[in-house]
Phi, psi and omega in degrees: 000132178303143191281350184258006177262110189273122175294140174291160178303323175213143188301153178289144173311135171264101187260101179278355173276342182289161181303122183065025179287334182288324176300308182302321184295320186288310185300317186288320177289327179288325184289317179304306186297313180305320187285322179302311172303321172287333179282339189304310188305326177286322177299310179302320189284335181270352186293136186074007186263150180262127177245139172247119175251118185248129179214148186273178180296333183295327186282330182284335183262348194276171183299334184268012184299321176298316177295321172312301192300325174301307179298324171295318178298322178290317179306315181295324175294331177282003177092010175272137186267117195255128164234126183255127172245118180251155175248185187207021190307311185291324176297318185297312179304316183301318181290324172301313185292328177295327181268003182083022185247160176248129177290139180247142178226151168228124178048041163088357175253128187298131175270116188263093180268184182298320176290326175297320180299328172303307180295332174291315187293316183289320184292318178301314173301314184298305186303319180297312183296324174297323175289321174292337179284328174293318181286354187259006185285160180192036182294144171301153180065032171236157173300347183251015171305123175069016186240061184301130169251131177269107176260129182241159171195184187173191177269068185277338187247131176262127183245173179215150179291140168298322179078211187273118174230128189053037176088353186255121168283117189268003167059256188259026174270126178239182177224159183293121168272314183217143160249124188278090186287326180297331179278332168299311183293320185294322177298320173303322178293336178276000183066031174272156163261118183271125180245124189245131174260138187282055166246135179230148178261136174266161177308336183271006172095355179283157179252137181241141172275125185239166185271137180303309180306319180289323171299311176308322180292311183296320179294318172303323182286313185300317185270000173068049189290151172291321176220141164248128184242133169243127178268111188233179189273030175208166182288352186136203179286134185243147179274197191284344179267003181086010182273151176286138170258112196298318188203145177214147169287177175293320184297309183293325174295326175295323179292311173314307178299324183289330177282330175070012183271132178067028175263123176279177176312308184296315187287337166302325183270315188280327183304309179302323180293324177300313177305310182291325183296309181292335181280336177260017170113353176287136189290325179212142166241128186245132173257114192231151186288120179285358186250011180254109180301129178074022182300327182294309178303307179297324178297319195261336195242003167238156195299321185257350180062194177228351182247210180250136171249123176254132188214153192294312186242151180313136173291323180274133186217121179258137179202164170294139181282149176240165182302327182298348179266007186295310176304324175285333178287329172303309178299327184285324189254357178294322177296333180282325173299314178301323183267358178089004182287315176254159172285133180296139171233139184272165183299315182304310183303313187298315172313317179284330182251024193287335181291350173282351189260137166252152173226168174232136184249148164235110188049050177069016172245128185288119184238356172202162184205163179197146179237146180244115185241105180289140175241079192302319188298334179249018179056032186232164173208155180256132165272122180229163170053042176287117184209135177236142178289155185302324184289338183252009184296347177251015185266354187076024182285319175313314179293322180302317186286322185293320175293329175291318183299309178308315176299322180293320173298322180295321184289340176266008173066031175275143183245357176225136173243127170235164190220139174250132175216153181245333184236352192242025188305320179295314185309306182293321180307316184294351183236034162101359185274138178247135186288144174216188180259169173303336183284349173282349185280159177296147181311316185302317184287327183295324186297329187264003187299128184270097177302332185285322178289330178054046176295139170282138189255134175237141177228142176231124175282128187267000000 
């Protein structure tokens, strides 16, 4: 399913009696079935895994708070172990203003004096109750009907004071000293949703105000979460042209952070936490737009997602194919065979020729392939069956596969690479191929040339 297609909260009624209604009903039903089937592999993969979701007070008080509760309910119903960490910065500022007090910060960190601490406790308590109320709904005709969520919490976080930094005493501003992970996991084992407020207690009984993003990071590391998700004030990490960066390694994210370009207020806070989390063992960290309805569902249950994924290692991985890839290869190239872009290859043929294929995976899912057929007597080779799933055709995977095939051909001491194509002539021209005629093909290939397809022949000198 294309990543920019957002499913409606509930499917439109299928009216077969309306003009063209039967056709519309069939197409709508087919679309719905296709979407559910496309989401199934992710549902299987995520069941039993722990997700930590961090969000600020703006989300808790915003127009999509209700939708977030619906989506969290659905994630829990699908067997995902959920830990939610909420913030309350906006609510704290509002409480300070109501009392005629001014918030003080040093290097972006709030200075929590005794008067500010009273505002923090009130704002945190009110926000927590409001989030719990949203998660406790179960009205008929809503996505949460019959889906009661048990929400738990507790003194899971031990805090320490930040202390004096650059000569500034932060007083009751704290940092995470310890996360009692076994207690959080015990609650998750009982199918509870754990809601954590970023207030921590010290062994002396003092209360400290902590940063939501740092608490979420520490919890995700401690419980060995599969995913840490931050809902932020941007679609994700942006490149120099303002385009979304779909995935980055921790090292690449650090480069973006050091450059400081295109980073919003939230990204300045969340990106360092994301980098540290994946380096300390969290499998993935996702930066997702807090203002996009259904962002969590789109990020987790569509192939390309809608935000930025931060991982320790690259999500795209090129390798040689094995016989275990045959099923995925069939699924990848079948649509292109059906529309005539590729020549049909049966499953048995793929199994026999699997050693000729190179593939690209995205997060362990096969998303691209290409094959090399050498003609050693002519010092030439054919690039065949180059295919990339639609969601990733702008990710440079075609070039990556082409480069891999060229390197394989050079290792076999071949000096020409040719390709037959009916639909992608310009793509190959732009990558150094020259158009020629079938007479330039090796004799063995020329004898098999299909005159009915009238494929164009392109050659590149290696």
